C-alpha positions in Angstrom: 0.0 0.0 0.0 1.0 3.6 -0.6 0.9 5.4 2.8 -1.0 8.7 2.5 -2.3 11.3 4.9 -5.2 13.7 4.6 -4.5 17.4 4.6 -7.3 20.0 4.4 -5.2 22.9 3.2 -3.6 26.0 4.7 -6.3 26.2 7.4 -5.5 22.7 8.6 -3.8 22.6 12.1 -1.8 19.6 10.8 1.0 21.2 8.7 2.8 19.6 5.8 6.1 20.3 7.5 4.9 18.0 10.3 3.2 15.4 8.1 6.4 14.8 6.1 8.1 13.6 9.3 5.6 10.8 10.1 6.4 8.2 7.4 4.1 9.1 4.5 4.7 10.6 1.1 1.3 10.8 -0.4 -1.0 13.7 0.4 -4.8 13.5 0.1 -6.4 16.9 -0.3 -8.8 19.1 -2.2 -9.4 22.7 -3.0 -11.9 23.6 -0.3 -11.5 27.3 -1.1 -13.3 27.0 -4.4 -17.0 27.8 -4.2 -19.1 24.7 -4.0 -19.8 23.3 -7.5 -17.5 25.7 -9.4 -14.6 24.8 -11.6 -11.2 23.9 -10.1 -8.9 26.1 -12.3 -5.6 25.0 -13.8 -3.8 27.7 -11.8 -5.2 26.7 -8.5 -4.4 23.1 -9.0 -0.9 23.9 -10.1 -0.4 26.1 -7.1 -1.6 23.5 -4.6 0.5 20.7 -6.3 3.7 22.9 -6.4 3.2 23.7 -2.7 2.9 20.1 -1.7 5.9 19.1 -3.8 8.1 21.7 -2.1 8.3 19.5 1.1 11.2 17.0 1.1 10.9 13.6 2.7 14.4 12.3 2.0 17.4 13.2 -0.1 15.7 12.7 -3.4 11.9 12.5 -2.8 9.2 15.1 -2.0 5.6 14.9 -0.8 3.2 14.4 -3.7 -0.5 14.9 -4.3 -1.7 11.3 -4.5 -5.5 11.5 -4.2 -8.1 14.2 -4.5 -10.5 14.0 -1.6 -13.0 15.1 -2.5 -14.1 16.7 -5.8 -17.6 17.6 -4.5 -20.6 16.7 -6.6 -23.2 19.6 -6.3 -26.6 18.7 -4.9 -28.2 19.9 -8.1 -26.4 17.1 -9.9 -27.6 14.6 -7.2 -31.2 15.8 -7.6 -30.7 16.3 -11.4 -32.6 19.5 -11.1 -31.9 23.3 -10.9 -28.6 24.2 -12.5 -27.3 20.6 -12.8 -26.2 20.9 -16.4 -24.0 23.9 -15.5 -22.5 22.2 -12.6 -21.8 19.1 -14.7 -19.9 21.3 -17.2 -17.9 22.8 -14.3 -17.2 19.3 -13.0 -15.9 18.2 -16.4 -13.5 21.1 -16.6 -12.2 20.3 -13.0 -11.5 16.7 -14.1 -9.7 17.9 -17.2 -7.6 20.4 -15.2 -6.7 17.7 -12.6 -5.6 15.3 -15.4 -3.5 18.0 -17.1 -1.6 18.3 -13.8 -1.2 14.5 -13.4 -3.5 14.3 -10.4 -5.6 11.3 -11.6 -6.9 9.4 -8.5 -10.2 11.1 -7.4 -12.5 10.4 -4.5 -16.1 11.6 -4.4 -19.4 10.8 -2.8 -23.1 10.8 -3.8 -24.6 11.3 -0.4 -27.5 13.8 -0.6 -26.8 17.0 1.3 -24.9 15.5 4.2 -21.4 14.1 3.7 -21.2 12.4 7.1 -23.1 12.5 10.4 -21.9 12.3 14.0 -23.8 13.4 17.1 -20.7 13.9 19.3 -17.4 15.2 17.9 -15.6 14.9 21.2 -16.8 11.7 22.9 -14.5 11.1 25.8 -13.1 7.5 26.1 -12.1 5.9 29.4 -8.4 6.7 28.8 -9.1 10.4 28.3 -8.8 10.5 24.5 -11.6 11.8 22.4 -13.5 10.2 19.5 -16.3 10.7 17.1 -19.6 9.1 18.0 -23.0 8.5 16.4 -26.1 8.0 18.6 -29.3 7.3 16.7 -31.6 8.5 19.5 -29.8 11.9 19.5 -30.6 12.1 15.7 -34.2 11.3 16.4 -34.4 14.0 19.1 -32.7 16.6 16.9 -34.8 15.8 13.8 -38.2 15.7 15.7 -37.8 18.4 18.3 -35.1 20.8 17.2 -35.1 20.7 13.4 -38.8 19.7 13.4 -38.5 18.4 9.8 -41.6 17.3 7.9 -42.5 13.6 8.2 -39.8 13.1 10.8 -42.3 11.2 13.0 -42.8 8.7 10.2 -39.2 7.6 10.3 -39.1 6.5 14.0 -41.2 4.3 16.2 -43.4 5.8 18.9 -41.0 4.5 21.6 -38.0 6.1 19.9 -39.9 9.4 19.8 -40.9 9.1 23.4 -37.4 8.3 24.5 -36.0 11.1 22.3 -38.3 13.6 24.0 -37.2 12.3 27.4 -33.6 12.6 26.4 -34.0 16.1 25.2 -35.7 17.2 28.4 -32.8 15.9 30.4 -30.2 17.9 28.4 -28.8 21.2 29.7 -28.1 24.2 27.4 -24.5 23.3 26.9 -25.4 19.7 25.8 -28.1 21.0 23.4 -25.6 23.4 21.9 -23.1 20.6 21.5 -25.6 18.4 19.7 -26.7 21.2 17.3 -23.1 22.0 16.5 -22.2 18.3 15.8 -25.2 17.7 13.5 -25.0 21.0 11.6 -21.2 20.7 11.4 -21.5 17.4 9.6 -22.5 19.1 6.4 -18.8 19.1 5.5 -18.4 19.8 1.8 -16.4 23.0 1.3 -17.2 24.0 4.9 -20.7 25.0 4.0 -22.7 26.0 7.1 -26.5 25.7 7.5 -29.0 27.2 9.9 -31.9 25.0 11.0 -34.1 26.8 8.5 -31.7 26.3 5.7 -31.2 22.6 6.5 -35.0 22.0 6.5 -35.3 23.7 3.2 -32.5 21.6 1.7 -34.0 18.4 3.0 -37.3 19.3 1.4 -35.6 19.6 -2.0 -34.8 15.9 -1.8 -38.3 14.9 -0.6 -39.4 13.3 -3.9 -36.2 11.3 -4.4 -36.1 7.6 -3.4 -33.3 5.1 -3.5 -33.9 4.1 -7.1 -34.1 7.8 -8.2 -30.8 8.7 -6.7 -29.2 5.6 -8.2 -30.4 6.6 -11.6 -29.1 10.1 -11.1 -25.7 8.7 -10.2 -25.8 6.5 -13.3 -26.7 9.4 -15.5 -23.9 11.5 -14.0 -21.3 8.9 -14.5 -22.4 8.4 -18.1 -21.9 12.1 -18.7 -18.4 12.3 -17.3 -17.2 8.8 -18.4 -15.8 10.0 -21.8 -13.5 12.4 -19.8 -12.5 9.6 -17.4 -11.4 7.5 -20.3 -9.8 10.1 -22.4 -7.7 11.4 -19.6 -7.1 8.0 -17.9 -8.6 9.0 -14.5 -9.6 6.8 -11.6 -12.9 7.9 -10.2 -13.8 6.3 -6.9 -17.0 6.7 -4.9 -16.9 6.8 -1.1 -19.5 4.7 0.8 -22.3 6.3 2.8 -21.4 7.4 6.3 -23.3 6.2 8.2 -24.8 3.5 5.9 -28.4 4.2 6.6 -30.9 6.9 5.8 -30.6 10.1 7.8 -33.4 12.8 7.8 -35.2 10.6 5.2 -32.4 11.2 2.7 -31.7 8.0 0.7 -28.3 6.3 0.8 -27.2 4.4 -2.2 -23.8 3.0 -1.4 -24.1 1.0 1.8 -23.8 -2.7 0.9 -22.9 -5.2 -1.7 -26.1 -4.7 -3.7 -25.4 -1.0 -4.0 -21.8 -1.6 -5.0 -23.0 -4.1 -7.6 -25.2 -1.4 -9.1 -22.3 1.0 -9.3 -19.9 -1.5 -10.9 -22.5 -2.5 -13.5 -22.9 1.0 -14.8 -19.7 0.6 -16.8 -17.9 -2.5 -15.6 -14.6 -0.5 -15.8 -12.1 -0.4 -12.9 -11.7 3.3 -13.6 -15.2 3.8 -12.2 -14.1 2.4 -8.8 -14.6 2.3 -5.1 -13.0 4.1 -2.2 -13.0 1.2 0.3 -13.7 2.8 3.7 -13.7 0.1 6.4 -15.5 2.4 8.9 -18.3 3.4 6.7 -19.0 -0.1 5.4 -18.2 -1.7 8.7 -21.0 0.2 10.5 -23.5 -2.0 8.6 -23.2 -5.2 10.6 -24.4 -7.3 7.6 -21.3 -6.3 5.5 -18.5 -8.8 5.4 -15.5 -6.6 4.7 -13.0 -9.2 3.6 -15.6 -10.6 1.3 -16.2 -7.2 -0.2 -12.5 -6.7 -0.8 -12.2 -10.1 -2.4 -15.3 -9.5 -4.6 -14.5 -6.0 -5.8 -10.8 -5.9 -5.4 -9.8 -4.6 -8.8 -12.2 -1.7 -8.4 -10.7 -0.5 -5.2 -8.4 2.4 -6.0 -8.3 4.2 -2.7 -8.5 2.9 0.9 -9.6 4.5 4.3 -8.7 2.3 7.3 -10.4 3.0 10.6 -12.2 1.0 13.2 -15.6 1.5 14.8 -17.2 0.0 17.9 -20.8 -1.0 17.7 -22.8 -0.2 20.8 -25.0 -3.2 21.6 -27.7 -4.0 19.1 -28.5 -0.4 18.3 -27.4 1.7 15.3 -25.0 3.5 17.6 -21.2 3.4 17.2 -18.1 5.3 18.0 -14.6 5.4 16.4 -12.3 3.0 18.2 -8.5 2.5 18.0 -7.5 1.3 14.6 -6.6 -2.2 15.8 -9.5 -2.5 18.3 -13.2 -2.1 17.8 -15.8 -4.4 16.1 -13.9 -4.8 12.9 -11.1 -7.4 12.3 -8.5 -5.1 10.9 -6.0 -7.9 10.5 -8.3 -9.8 8.2 -9.2 -6.6 6.3 -5.5 -5.9 5.7 -4.8 -9.5 4.7 -7.5 -9.2 2.0 -6.1 -6.0 0.7 -2.5 -7.4 0.5 -3.9 -10.5 -1.4 -5.5 -8.1 -3.9 -2.2 -6.1 -4.3 -0.3 -9.4 -5.0 -2.8 -10.2 -7.7 -2.2 -6.8 -9.3 1.5 -7.3 -9.5 0.8 -10.2 -11.9 -1.7 -8.1 -13.9 -1.8 -4.9 -15.9 -3.8 -3.1 -13.2 -2.6 0.6 -13.3 -2.5 0.9 -9.5 -0.1 -1.6 -8.0 0.1 -0.1 -4.5 -3.3 1.2 -3.4 -3.2 4.6 -1.7 -4.3 4.1 1.9 -4.8 6.7 4.6 -5.4 6.2 8.3 -8.9 7.6 9.0 -10.4 9.3 12.0 -7.8 9.1 14.7 -8.6 10.0 18.3 -7.7 13.4 19.7 -4.8 12.5 22.2 -2.0 14.1 24.2 -1.3 17.8 23.5 -3.7 17.8 20.5 -6.5 17.9 23.1 -5.2 21.4 24.1 -4.9 22.7 20.5 -7.3 23.5 17.7 -8.0 20.3 15.7 -10.5 19.2 13.0 -12.6 16.5 14.8 -11.4 13.1 13.8 -8.3 14.5 12.1 -5.8 15.2 14.9 -2.2 14.8 13.8 -1.1 12.6 16.7 -4.2 10.3 16.7 -3.9 9.6 13.0 -0.1 9.2 13.3 -0.7 6.6 16.0 -3.2 4.8 13.8 -0.8 4.9 10.8 2.0 3.2 12.8 -0.4 0.5 14.1 -1.6 -0.2 10.6 2.0 -0.2 9.3 3.0 -2.8 11.9 0.2 -5.1 10.7 1.1 -4.6 7.1 4.8 -5.3 7.5 4.1 -8.4 9.6 1.8 -9.9 7.0 4.1 -9.0 4.1 
């Protein structure tokens, strides 16, 4: 595997000068400063790439821009309404400009409106470190009694709604503020921020879309950009839904094998591939992750490795240490290594799959500094070294 690390840009508390010291060369980044849906210009891409490549990692090698994460797909494209044709044209230009600068491995998602959802961005673990957590009852409380979205009560049982109301009544002002901040902050693409009114409005825009509709819109979108993917030899990899179940009634279309089958069958081309995220897929208890790697191996062009801990029989989970949690990380890594060995005997263009440690805990002095939740430097560095140890042992 190619060891990579996510860097959000100049505003990221984790600096490239630090990242180059921790044993990675590949950088995973995007151009978050570009207005949502607008074209990534050649000049901006060149500038970002040149900056990354100015950091030396040894006598002859420098950091490199390995993967784009993410090139955001505008919600109009996902709805296939509004100005979607304009945004598709902008997207095509962005793809071409990335290709011209030899940045060819691209991650994206097709999650409506919400890129990811957590209800606690600083869940304290017994050892004092902090993690990301999802609590379904908290989402129920937020949606029904704070957001007050239409048809919310139809998405939960009467007991869930009763328990959510009871939970909300027990919260103090600080706890309520923390919950709002977490759920509104999860609208992560390009740091867009929503008020409660704005979020309700945006949810309503997707009200008529079901699972099949969103799948078709994904298919239509891929068909439109596919000629550019082929002409410029790009690898275009969808990220699974996070979490892999509907939130606020918004459909999720990449949560299990059946969904991945649909994606693969659009073109049956490894350049229309998958970002394998162990955490996102692993939250769905029915997903057999080694089986998914074995089945779709050639289509996996980018990897996120993180572990999650299921909480009882509920939909709740939190981010655990990379080698702990509910997922068998050793088996997952073994399956990835088997796939890479197959590639060395084939003409697959990506022999060493880019992998980044995902969602580390906030630990040590990072707890006293400004960090992006889930993306503290030290927590991810710890995870990276744990994963490296497993990889080297198996190899």
